[in-house]
Structures are given as structure tokens and as C-alpha cells.
BAMAR-729274 format. One record per residue (C-alpha): residue number from 1; residue in one letter; x, y, z. Coordinates in pm, 1 decimal. Layout:
N
<rec nr="NUM" rest="A" x="X" y="Y" z="Z"/>
...
***
This chain:
243
<rec nr="1" rest="X" x="-6285.8" y="13923.7" z="-6646.6"/>
<rec nr="2" rest="X" x="-6163.2" y="14247.0" z="-6371.3"/>
<rec nr="3" rest="X" x="-5854.9" y="14109.2" z="-6197.8"/>
<rec nr="4" rest="X" x="-5928.1" y="14133.0" z="-5828.6"/>
<rec nr="5" rest="X" x="-5682.5" y="14364.2" z="-5632.4"/>
<rec nr="6" rest="X" x="-5550.9" y="14330.7" z="-5300.1"/>
<rec nr="7" rest="X" x="-5357.2" y="14524.6" z="-5042.6"/>
<rec nr="8" rest="X" x="-5027.4" y="14336.4" z="-4949.6"/>
<rec nr="9" rest="X" x="-4875.1" y="14444.9" z="-4593.1"/>
<rec nr="10" rest="X" x="-4510.7" y="14293.2" z="-4718.5"/>
<rec nr="11" rest="X" x="-4266.1" y="14347.0" z="-4945.4"/>
<rec nr="12" rest="X" x="-4355.5" y="14292.8" z="-5301.6"/>
<rec nr="13" rest="X" x="-4097.5" y="14271.0" z="-5542.7"/>
<rec nr="14" rest="X" x="-4137.5" y="14118.4" z="-5915.5"/>
<rec nr="15" rest="X" x="-3982.3" y="13780.2" z="-5990.0"/>
<rec nr="16" rest="X" x="-4037.8" y="13653.4" z="-5625.3"/>
<rec nr="17" rest="X" x="-4281.4" y="13466.1" z="-5455.9"/>
<rec nr="18" rest="X" x="-4426.1" y="13566.6" z="-5103.8"/>
<rec nr="19" rest="X" x="-4676.8" y="13366.3" z="-4838.5"/>
<rec nr="20" rest="X" x="-4949.8" y="13577.0" z="-4808.8"/>
<rec nr="21" rest="X" x="-5048.4" y="13654.6" z="-4450.9"/>
<rec nr="22" rest="X" x="-5337.1" y="13573.4" z="-4233.2"/>
<rec nr="23" rest="X" x="-5558.7" y="13890.4" z="-4466.2"/>
<rec nr="24" rest="X" x="-5482.5" y="13831.0" z="-4768.0"/>
<rec nr="25" rest="X" x="-5481.7" y="13408.3" z="-4726.2"/>
<rec nr="26" rest="X" x="-5865.3" y="13468.1" z="-4647.1"/>
<rec nr="27" rest="X" x="-5930.9" y="13723.6" z="-4896.7"/>
<rec nr="28" rest="X" x="-5808.0" y="13517.8" z="-5165.2"/>
<rec nr="29" rest="X" x="-5961.6" y="13165.2" z="-5055.9"/>
<rec nr="30" rest="X" x="-6236.6" y="13231.4" z="-4879.4"/>
<rec nr="31" rest="X" x="-6373.9" y="13558.7" z="-4980.2"/>
<rec nr="32" rest="X" x="-6278.3" y="13515.5" z="-5329.7"/>
<rec nr="33" rest="X" x="-6258.0" y="13189.0" z="-5368.1"/>
<rec nr="34" rest="X" x="-6003.0" y="13165.9" z="-5604.5"/>
<rec nr="35" rest="X" x="-5765.2" y="12898.5" z="-5724.4"/>
<rec nr="36" rest="X" x="-5437.6" y="12804.5" z="-5839.4"/>
<rec nr="37" rest="X" x="-5313.9" y="13006.3" z="-6158.6"/>
<rec nr="38" rest="X" x="-5550.5" y="13296.1" z="-6112.3"/>
<rec nr="39" rest="X" x="-5425.4" y="13626.8" z="-6156.5"/>
<rec nr="40" rest="X" x="-5467.6" y="13882.8" z="-5913.4"/>
<rec nr="41" rest="X" x="-5300.9" y="14233.9" z="-5860.3"/>
<rec nr="42" rest="X" x="-5137.7" y="14333.3" z="-5533.7"/>
<rec nr="43" rest="X" x="-5001.8" y="14656.4" z="-5397.6"/>
<rec nr="44" rest="X" x="-4898.9" y="14760.8" z="-5062.8"/>
<rec nr="45" rest="X" x="-4889.2" y="15129.0" z="-5066.2"/>
<rec nr="46" rest="X" x="-4579.2" y="15206.9" z="-5202.4"/>
<rec nr="47" rest="X" x="-4722.0" y="15360.3" z="-5498.1"/>
<rec nr="48" rest="X" x="-4660.3" y="15076.1" z="-5747.9"/>
<rec nr="49" rest="X" x="-4881.0" y="14777.6" z="-5897.2"/>
<rec nr="50" rest="X" x="-4806.5" y="14420.4" z="-5863.6"/>
<rec nr="51" rest="X" x="-4914.4" y="14197.9" z="-6121.4"/>
<rec nr="52" rest="X" x="-4929.5" y="13795.9" z="-5973.6"/>
<rec nr="53" rest="X" x="-5037.6" y="13430.6" z="-6009.2"/>
<rec nr="54" rest="X" x="-5144.1" y="13215.5" z="-5756.1"/>
<rec nr="55" rest="X" x="-4894.8" y="12945.9" z="-5708.2"/>
<rec nr="56" rest="X" x="-5052.3" y="12779.6" z="-5414.1"/>
<rec nr="57" rest="X" x="-5390.1" y="12801.4" z="-5263.6"/>
<rec nr="58" rest="X" x="-5528.0" y="12637.4" z="-4922.9"/>
<rec nr="59" rest="X" x="-5740.7" y="12725.5" z="-4623.2"/>
<rec nr="60" rest="X" x="-5367.0" y="12763.8" z="-4462.3"/>
<rec nr="61" rest="X" x="-5150.5" y="12893.2" z="-4700.8"/>
<rec nr="62" rest="X" x="-5158.4" y="13064.0" z="-5028.3"/>
<rec nr="63" rest="X" x="-4830.1" y="13168.9" z="-5230.8"/>
<rec nr="64" rest="X" x="-4813.0" y="13425.8" z="-5508.8"/>
<rec nr="65" rest="X" x="-4575.3" y="13482.5" z="-5781.2"/>
<rec nr="66" rest="X" x="-4488.5" y="13850.5" z="-5894.0"/>
<rec nr="67" rest="X" x="-4471.6" y="13855.8" z="-6239.3"/>
<rec nr="68" rest="X" x="-4397.3" y="14200.6" z="-6311.7"/>
<rec nr="69" rest="X" x="-4503.3" y="14563.3" z="-6170.2"/>
<rec nr="70" rest="X" x="-4615.7" y="14889.5" z="-6283.9"/>
<rec nr="71" rest="X" x="-4662.0" y="15253.9" z="-6165.4"/>
<rec nr="72" rest="X" x="-5013.1" y="15403.3" z="-6212.8"/>
<rec nr="73" rest="X" x="-5069.5" y="15756.2" z="-6145.0"/>
<rec nr="74" rest="X" x="-5392.3" y="15740.3" z="-5954.7"/>
<rec nr="75" rest="X" x="-5324.0" y="15994.9" z="-5693.5"/>
<rec nr="76" rest="X" x="-5453.4" y="16310.5" z="-5639.6"/>
<rec nr="77" rest="X" x="-5191.5" y="16629.5" z="-5703.6"/>
<rec nr="78" rest="X" x="-5430.6" y="16807.3" z="-5437.6"/>
<rec nr="79" rest="X" x="-5385.3" y="16711.3" z="-5131.0"/>
<rec nr="80" rest="X" x="-5664.4" y="16715.6" z="-4859.3"/>
<rec nr="81" rest="X" x="-5613.2" y="16679.2" z="-4547.6"/>
<rec nr="82" rest="X" x="-5974.8" y="16513.7" z="-4369.2"/>
<rec nr="83" rest="X" x="-6033.4" y="16619.5" z="-4031.2"/>
<rec nr="84" rest="X" x="-6384.4" y="16423.7" z="-3970.0"/>
<rec nr="85" rest="X" x="-6584.1" y="16485.7" z="-3620.8"/>
<rec nr="86" rest="X" x="-6633.9" y="16185.0" z="-3479.0"/>
<rec nr="87" rest="X" x="-6998.2" y="16008.2" z="-3587.9"/>
<rec nr="88" rest="X" x="-7142.8" y="15704.4" z="-3505.5"/>
<rec nr="89" rest="X" x="-7121.5" y="15364.8" z="-3697.4"/>
<rec nr="90" rest="X" x="-7178.7" y="15313.3" z="-4043.3"/>
<rec nr="91" rest="X" x="-7213.3" y="15699.0" z="-4104.7"/>
<rec nr="92" rest="X" x="-6767.8" y="15716.2" z="-4024.0"/>
<rec nr="93" rest="X" x="-6753.5" y="15443.9" z="-4192.9"/>
<rec nr="94" rest="X" x="-6928.2" y="15612.7" z="-4492.3"/>
<rec nr="95" rest="X" x="-6709.2" y="15886.4" z="-4494.7"/>
<rec nr="96" rest="X" x="-6355.2" y="15763.5" z="-4467.2"/>
<rec nr="97" rest="X" x="-6478.9" y="15499.2" z="-4773.9"/>
<rec nr="98" rest="X" x="-6628.7" y="15749.4" z="-4982.5"/>
<rec nr="99" rest="X" x="-6302.4" y="16002.7" z="-4876.6"/>
<rec nr="100" rest="X" x="-6056.9" y="15766.3" z="-5001.4"/>
<rec nr="101" rest="X" x="-6281.6" y="15690.4" z="-5357.9"/>
<rec nr="102" rest="X" x="-6215.8" y="16101.3" z="-5362.6"/>
<rec nr="103" rest="X" x="-5878.2" y="16097.9" z="-5331.8"/>
<rec nr="104" rest="X" x="-5774.3" y="16241.4" z="-4976.4"/>
<rec nr="105" rest="X" x="-5408.8" y="16219.0" z="-4861.0"/>
<rec nr="106" rest="X" x="-5473.0" y="16219.7" z="-4479.7"/>
<rec nr="107" rest="X" x="-5744.8" y="16132.5" z="-4269.1"/>
<rec nr="108" rest="X" x="-5793.2" y="16255.5" z="-3895.7"/>
<rec nr="109" rest="X" x="-6125.9" y="16165.8" z="-3640.1"/>
<rec nr="110" rest="X" x="-6169.7" y="16453.1" z="-3402.0"/>
<rec nr="111" rest="X" x="-6344.6" y="16448.0" z="-3112.0"/>
<rec nr="112" rest="X" x="-6570.9" y="16771.9" z="-3081.3"/>
<rec nr="113" rest="X" x="-6808.6" y="16853.9" z="-2812.0"/>
<rec nr="114" rest="X" x="-7117.3" y="16734.2" z="-3053.5"/>
<rec nr="115" rest="X" x="-6990.0" y="16375.5" z="-3067.9"/>
<rec nr="116" rest="X" x="-7197.2" y="16087.2" z="-2955.7"/>
<rec nr="117" rest="X" x="-6979.7" y="15832.6" z="-2972.7"/>
<rec nr="118" rest="X" x="-6741.6" y="15745.6" z="-2663.0"/>
<rec nr="119" rest="X" x="-6459.3" y="15558.9" z="-2741.3"/>
<rec nr="120" rest="X" x="-6118.1" y="15502.5" z="-2479.1"/>
<rec nr="121" rest="X" x="-5836.6" y="15245.3" z="-2446.7"/>
<rec nr="122" rest="X" x="-5921.3" y="14899.4" z="-2631.9"/>
<rec nr="123" rest="X" x="-6269.5" y="15017.9" z="-2789.1"/>
<rec nr="124" rest="X" x="-6087.9" y="15328.0" z="-2917.9"/>
<rec nr="125" rest="X" x="-5791.2" y="15078.2" z="-3078.1"/>
<rec nr="126" rest="X" x="-6047.8" y="14845.7" z="-3189.5"/>
<rec nr="127" rest="X" x="-6225.0" y="15110.9" z="-3347.0"/>
<rec nr="128" rest="X" x="-5906.2" y="15258.3" z="-3537.1"/>
<rec nr="129" rest="X" x="-5843.1" y="14864.5" z="-3652.2"/>
<rec nr="130" rest="X" x="-6170.7" y="14857.4" z="-3781.3"/>
<rec nr="131" rest="X" x="-6165.7" y="15189.6" z="-4003.3"/>
<rec nr="132" rest="X" x="-5769.2" y="15100.2" z="-4134.0"/>
<rec nr="133" rest="X" x="-5940.8" y="14858.8" z="-4263.2"/>
<rec nr="134" rest="X" x="-6235.6" y="14979.9" z="-4429.4"/>
<rec nr="135" rest="X" x="-5926.1" y="15256.4" z="-4598.3"/>
<rec nr="136" rest="X" x="-5743.7" y="14937.6" z="-4700.8"/>
<rec nr="137" rest="X" x="-6062.6" y="14802.5" z="-4867.2"/>
<rec nr="138" rest="X" x="-6127.4" y="15154.2" z="-5007.1"/>
<rec nr="139" rest="X" x="-5846.2" y="15156.8" z="-5149.2"/>
<rec nr="140" rest="X" x="-5847.1" y="14789.0" z="-5296.5"/>
<rec nr="141" rest="X" x="-6183.8" y="14871.6" z="-5462.2"/>
<rec nr="142" rest="X" x="-6079.8" y="15249.9" z="-5608.5"/>
<rec nr="143" rest="X" x="-5763.2" y="15154.5" z="-5750.1"/>
<rec nr="144" rest="X" x="-5520.7" y="15347.6" z="-5543.6"/>
<rec nr="145" rest="X" x="-5190.6" y="15257.7" z="-5483.6"/>
<rec nr="146" rest="X" x="-5113.9" y="15430.4" z="-5192.7"/>
<rec nr="147" rest="X" x="-5295.6" y="15397.0" z="-4861.5"/>
<rec nr="148" rest="X" x="-5375.7" y="15726.6" z="-4692.8"/>
<rec nr="149" rest="X" x="-5301.4" y="15740.7" z="-4298.2"/>
<rec nr="150" rest="X" x="-5492.7" y="15735.7" z="-4040.4"/>
<rec nr="151" rest="X" x="-5405.5" y="15945.1" z="-3759.8"/>
<rec nr="152" rest="X" x="-5499.2" y="15880.4" z="-3385.3"/>
<rec nr="153" rest="X" x="-5869.4" y="16026.5" z="-3273.0"/>
<rec nr="154" rest="X" x="-5746.8" y="16370.2" z="-3183.9"/>
<rec nr="155" rest="X" x="-5949.4" y="16656.8" z="-2976.4"/>
<rec nr="156" rest="X" x="-6072.8" y="16963.9" z="-3167.4"/>
<rec nr="157" rest="X" x="-5845.8" y="17185.1" z="-3012.6"/>
<rec nr="158" rest="X" x="-5525.9" y="16919.7" z="-3077.0"/>
<rec nr="159" rest="X" x="-5618.5" y="16886.2" z="-3417.3"/>
<rec nr="160" rest="X" x="-5642.7" y="17276.6" z="-3503.3"/>
<rec nr="161" rest="X" x="-5276.2" y="17340.3" z="-3356.6"/>
<rec nr="162" rest="X" x="-5133.5" y="17090.6" z="-3620.6"/>
<rec nr="163" rest="X" x="-5141.3" y="17413.5" z="-3889.1"/>
<rec nr="164" rest="X" x="-4970.6" y="17432.9" z="-4183.6"/>
<rec nr="165" rest="X" x="-4946.2" y="17627.8" z="-4518.5"/>
<rec nr="166" rest="X" x="-5237.6" y="17458.3" z="-4625.7"/>
<rec nr="167" rest="X" x="-5564.9" y="17598.1" z="-4692.4"/>
<rec nr="168" rest="X" x="-5804.1" y="17557.0" z="-4394.2"/>
<rec nr="169" rest="X" x="-6131.7" y="17544.9" z="-4467.2"/>
<rec nr="170" rest="X" x="-6418.0" y="17473.2" z="-4194.2"/>
<rec nr="171" rest="X" x="-6769.9" y="17334.2" z="-4309.6"/>
<rec nr="172" rest="X" x="-7019.3" y="17582.9" z="-4156.9"/>
<rec nr="173" rest="X" x="-7378.2" y="17642.4" z="-4258.6"/>
<rec nr="174" rest="X" x="-7444.3" y="17992.3" z="-4132.9"/>
<rec nr="175" rest="X" x="-7064.9" y="18079.4" z="-4318.6"/>
<rec nr="176" rest="X" x="-7108.7" y="18374.2" z="-4632.5"/>
<rec nr="177" rest="X" x="-6835.0" y="18240.2" z="-4855.8"/>
<rec nr="178" rest="X" x="-6932.8" y="17952.2" z="-5071.1"/>
<rec nr="179" rest="X" x="-6564.6" y="17678.1" z="-5193.5"/>
<rec nr="180" rest="X" x="-6582.4" y="17874.7" z="-5562.9"/>
<rec nr="181" rest="X" x="-6517.6" y="18199.0" z="-5364.7"/>
<rec nr="182" rest="X" x="-6163.7" y="18100.3" z="-5262.9"/>
<rec nr="183" rest="X" x="-5827.0" y="18129.7" z="-5421.8"/>
<rec nr="184" rest="X" x="-5734.1" y="17816.2" z="-5565.6"/>
<rec nr="185" rest="X" x="-5439.7" y="17593.0" z="-5343.4"/>
<rec nr="186" rest="X" x="-5263.7" y="17231.0" z="-5409.7"/>
<rec nr="187" rest="X" x="-5321.2" y="17135.9" z="-5054.7"/>
<rec nr="188" rest="X" x="-5605.3" y="17164.8" z="-4810.1"/>
<rec nr="189" rest="X" x="-5719.6" y="17095.7" z="-4440.2"/>
<rec nr="190" rest="X" x="-6059.7" y="17010.2" z="-4406.3"/>
<rec nr="191" rest="X" x="-6264.4" y="17004.4" z="-4120.5"/>
<rec nr="192" rest="X" x="-6624.1" y="16895.1" z="-4116.0"/>
<rec nr="193" rest="X" x="-6867.0" y="16845.7" z="-3776.8"/>
<rec nr="194" rest="X" x="-6988.8" y="16576.2" z="-3619.6"/>
<rec nr="195" rest="X" x="-7390.4" y="16472.2" z="-3637.4"/>
<rec nr="196" rest="X" x="-7519.3" y="16817.7" z="-3538.0"/>
<rec nr="197" rest="X" x="-7225.8" y="17026.1" z="-3641.4"/>
<rec nr="198" rest="X" x="-6980.7" y="17181.9" z="-3479.1"/>
<rec nr="199" rest="X" x="-7108.0" y="17435.0" z="-3202.7"/>
<rec nr="200" rest="X" x="-7019.6" y="17831.8" z="-3267.0"/>
<rec nr="201" rest="X" x="-6729.5" y="17847.6" z="-2998.1"/>
<rec nr="202" rest="X" x="-6537.8" y="17574.9" z="-3226.0"/>
<rec nr="203" rest="X" x="-6595.9" y="17732.2" z="-3528.2"/>
<rec nr="204" rest="X" x="-6463.9" y="18050.1" z="-3387.6"/>
<rec nr="205" rest="X" x="-6122.8" y="17863.8" z="-3284.1"/>
<rec nr="206" rest="X" x="-6137.3" y="17736.4" z="-3565.7"/>
<rec nr="207" rest="X" x="-6112.1" y="18098.7" z="-3713.6"/>
<rec nr="208" rest="X" x="-5877.4" y="18158.8" z="-3459.8"/>
<rec nr="209" rest="X" x="-5647.6" y="17946.8" z="-3629.9"/>
<rec nr="210" rest="X" x="-5666.3" y="17996.4" z="-3975.5"/>
<rec nr="211" rest="X" x="-5974.7" y="17821.8" z="-4104.9"/>
<rec nr="212" rest="X" x="-6216.1" y="17963.9" z="-4350.6"/>
<rec nr="213" rest="X" x="-6609.0" y="17907.9" z="-4295.1"/>
<rec nr="214" rest="X" x="-6754.0" y="17800.0" z="-4601.8"/>
<rec nr="215" rest="X" x="-7123.6" y="17698.6" z="-4632.7"/>
<rec nr="216" rest="X" x="-7226.1" y="17414.4" z="-4903.1"/>
<rec nr="217" rest="X" x="-7536.6" y="17591.2" z="-5027.3"/>
<rec nr="218" rest="X" x="-7888.9" y="17669.5" z="-4878.2"/>
<rec nr="219" rest="X" x="-7938.7" y="17338.0" z="-4742.8"/>
<rec nr="220" rest="X" x="-7868.9" y="17163.4" z="-4371.7"/>
<rec nr="221" rest="X" x="-7663.4" y="16812.7" z="-4468.5"/>
<rec nr="222" rest="X" x="-7595.3" y="16529.9" z="-4265.8"/>
<rec nr="223" rest="X" x="-7226.1" y="16515.7" z="-4144.6"/>
<rec nr="224" rest="X" x="-7156.5" y="16249.0" z="-4417.7"/>
<rec nr="225" rest="X" x="-7298.7" y="16426.5" z="-4720.5"/>
<rec nr="226" rest="X" x="-7160.7" y="16761.0" z="-4623.5"/>
<rec nr="227" rest="X" x="-6805.9" y="16564.1" z="-4630.6"/>
<rec nr="228" rest="X" x="-6858.8" y="16421.6" z="-4906.1"/>
<rec nr="229" rest="X" x="-6996.9" y="16673.2" z="-5128.6"/>
<rec nr="230" rest="X" x="-6698.5" y="16932.1" z="-4992.0"/>
<rec nr="231" rest="X" x="-6451.0" y="16627.5" z="-5119.9"/>
<rec nr="232" rest="X" x="-6629.8" y="16645.9" z="-5474.2"/>
<rec nr="233" rest="X" x="-6676.2" y="17043.1" z="-5524.5"/>
<rec nr="234" rest="X" x="-6250.8" y="17024.0" z="-5360.5"/>
<rec nr="235" rest="X" x="-6186.9" y="16787.7" z="-5678.7"/>
<rec nr="236" rest="X" x="-6394.3" y="16910.5" z="-5932.0"/>
<rec nr="237" rest="X" x="-6254.1" y="17312.5" z="-5864.0"/>
<rec nr="238" rest="X" x="-5869.8" y="17256.8" z="-5808.7"/>
<rec nr="239" rest="X" x="-5840.9" y="16819.1" z="-5839.4"/>
<rec nr="240" rest="X" x="-5815.5" y="16541.4" z="-6083.8"/>
<rec nr="241" rest="X" x="-6243.5" y="16555.3" z="-6134.2"/>
<rec nr="242" rest="X" x="-6202.0" y="16868.4" z="-6301.9"/>
<rec nr="243" rest="X" x="-6370.9" y="16913.2" z="-6609.4"/>
***
């Protein structure tokens, strides 16, 4: 039987025991319905995995005994930062979930002109917390040992200003270049528009900051499809999906 993996936002070390905080306690006792003595694998984002067993399990207290640690190599050497135009509900959740599975190193929700979601204040903080939960769960499922950071929601121009020496790409159905025509890179910043895509002047502003417009084939893709397709293509060309 597959051993459950769980993200634990607490310091972990071999030959020690810890009482889990609410998220871990609820997940093991109420969601997975495990029992004392069952094995789990914990990780806290430091790159290691910790093999453990449940020493005590109740609805209000769960204690695990850490038995050993290991350092599996599951992080992609291709470092991708995804700037995703903020989309509605499940579309954004799907993009972040699959981006984690496909090895992104950083995620940024971006406000653009065609965003159909209005969030601010407490509602925005609640949504950011929700997205972080999506990211943690995707790391649990996919075997990742490092939890990619979720940046604060930013305007397009603010995100474009945070430029570095990475290869910068903006998806544009009207572009003449494809990903396969670009020179190999080890670091990529990828900009994907929301529902309806980026407006022409937004693509132009990205170009002015060094972003290269790239198309993904002859068809128009939904925002979530475009992000997943681009990440898959990049990992196939230069990353750990290479054949």
C-alpha cells in the first residue's frame, strides 16, 4: 500500500517526535483515517523527506515518531517562474495544481486588464491562503520536497519590472516564434494571460521589458490549457521531461 505523504509546517528531524498542528492532525485522523502505528512520509519544504510512524492518534492530538530522513532528487533543474493572469475559481486552481506537478519553482498571480475576478483586502488574503493550500496538496501528491513560493498578487507592470537574467516568454497566439525556435535556457519567466488573453498593448509592454512573444501551435487555447501546455513543452525541451 502506498505510504501517505503529508506537508508539515514544523521543524522535522530524525529520531524525534512531534505533535502535529491542526492541518496535519485533521488530515491524518479525519481525511485519511489512519491509526496508531501506521507509516507516513512527512516533508516541510527543506528538500528532505522524513519517514515516520504515528505514535498517538486522536481527534485532538496526533503525535508522530520520525524514524529516518532522505533527500530524494525530484526538483527540476529548469527553473520556471510562472506569472499567471488571475482567472476565475477552478481554472486558477487547476493551473497552480498542474504547475506544481510540472516542476515550477515560483508562482505569481497577475492582475491584467481582462481579469474577470475582483479581489482585495480580506477576500484576496483568503484566496491567497486557498492557493497556498492547493500548492501544498499538489506537492504532497507529486512527491515534491520543496514547496514553491506563491508571490503576492501584483499588477502586470509591477511583475514585469522584477526582471532578471532569465529567458522571458509571453504567450501570444499572434506571435511568429514557437518555443522550439528559442535558444536553450536554464531559467525561464513565463507570462500567461487570463480568460480572453492579454491585450495587444500588454504584450507590447512585456516586449519592452525583454519578453519574447511565443505561440503554442495554430489553435487558441484556454488560459489553463495554455499554461499547462507551455510548462509541459518547456520541461520536454529543456527540463526533466526530456525524451
